[in-house]
C-alpha positions as CSV (number, residue, x, y, z in Angstrom):
1,M,0.0,0.0,0.0
2,E,1.3,3.4,-1.0
3,F,1.1,6.3,1.5
4,E,1.6,10.0,1.1
5,E,4.5,11.5,2.9
6,F,2.5,13.2,5.7
7,V,0.7,9.9,6.3
8,K,4.0,8.0,6.5
9,A,5.2,10.6,9.0
10,A,2.1,10.0,11.2
11,F,2.5,6.2,10.9
12,V,6.2,6.4,11.9
13,K,5.4,8.7,14.8
14,M,2.9,6.3,16.2
15,I,5.2,3.3,15.6
16,Y,7.9,5.1,17.6
17,E,5.4,6.0,20.3
18,V,4.6,2.3,20.7
19,I,8.3,1.3,20.8
20,E,8.9,3.9,23.6
21,A,5.6,3.3,25.5
22,D,7.0,0.8,28.0
23,G,10.1,2.9,28.7
24,K,12.4,0.2,27.1
25,I,13.5,0.0,23.4
26,H,13.8,-3.7,22.7
27,P,16.2,-4.8,19.9
28,A,13.3,-6.9,18.4
29,E,11.2,-3.7,18.2
30,L,14.0,-1.9,16.4
31,E,14.4,-4.9,14.0
32,T,10.7,-4.7,13.2
33,L,11.0,-0.9,12.7
34,N,13.9,-1.6,10.2
35,K,11.8,-4.1,8.4
36,L,9.0,-1.5,8.1
37,K,11.3,1.0,6.5
38,S,11.0,-0.8,3.2
39,V,7.3,-1.7,3.6
40,I,6.2,1.9,4.4
41,G,9.0,3.5,2.5
42,F,11.2,5.7,4.8
43,D,14.8,6.0,5.9
44,D,16.6,7.0,9.1
45,A,16.5,10.7,8.2
46,F,12.7,10.5,7.7
47,L,12.4,8.6,11.0
48,E,14.1,11.4,12.8
49,R,11.9,14.1,11.2
50,A,8.7,12.0,11.8
51,N,9.6,11.5,15.5
52,L,9.6,15.3,15.9
53,L,5.9,15.4,14.7
54,D,3.5,16.5,17.3
55,Y,1.4,13.6,18.6
56,D,-1.9,15.4,18.3
57,N,-1.1,16.4,14.7
58,A,-0.3,12.7,13.9
59,I,-3.7,11.7,15.4
60,V,-5.6,14.3,13.3
61,T,-3.8,13.0,10.2
62,L,-4.7,9.4,11.0
63,Y,-8.3,10.3,11.9
64,N,-8.8,11.6,8.3
65,L,-7.5,8.4,6.7
66,P,-9.8,5.9,4.9
67,H,-10.6,2.7,6.8
68,D,-8.1,0.5,4.8
69,Q,-5.2,2.8,5.8
70,K,-6.3,2.8,9.5
71,K,-6.5,-1.0,9.4
72,A,-2.9,-1.1,7.9
73,L,-1.8,1.1,10.8
74,A,-3.5,-1.2,13.3
75,D,-1.7,-4.2,11.9
76,I,1.6,-2.4,12.0
77,L,1.2,-1.2,15.6
78,E,0.3,-4.7,16.7
79,E,3.3,-6.1,14.9
80,V,5.6,-3.6,16.6
81,A,4.0,-4.2,20.1
82,I,4.4,-8.0,19.9
83,A,7.9,-7.9,18.4
84,D,9.6,-8.3,21.8
85,G,7.4,-11.3,22.7
86,A,4.9,-9.6,24.9
87,I,2.6,-6.6,24.7
88,H,3.3,-4.3,27.7
89,K,0.2,-2.7,29.3
90,K,1.4,0.8,28.4
91,E,1.8,-0.3,24.7
92,M,-1.7,-1.8,24.7
93,D,-3.2,1.3,26.4
94,L,-1.5,3.5,23.8
95,I,-2.7,1.4,20.9
96,I,-6.3,1.3,22.2
97,D,-6.2,5.1,22.8
98,T,-4.9,5.6,19.3
99,F,-7.7,3.5,17.8
100,I,-10.3,5.4,19.7
101,N,-8.8,8.8,18.8
102,I,-8.6,8.0,15.1
103,G,-12.1,6.6,15.0
104,L,-11.0,3.0,14.1
105,G,-14.1,0.9,14.4
106,E,-16.6,3.7,14.1
107,E,-16.8,3.7,10.4
108,T,-18.4,1.1,8.1
109,E,-16.1,-0.6,5.7
């Protein structure tokens, strides 16, 4: 799936939020992030810029996406969260809050 640059930035911001949610950056999470670079289409410089994106701005961008892109984000965040073998409560809370804030589940497919 192709994403516009501002959508990629919001995706990458949320991925990094999940990685940092439990206060520990696990090597398996970084490995998953590196794999996602080619899937989503970004590099280290883009990652650094996206990480500077304001959380609320990322949420607004994600809220306005079509359902299939929100679903793609959901799958990616889940993959990142389970990368280290367990989903930490803080990761799960962040993911659930994200889904609620972007309206995932409210729309009809």
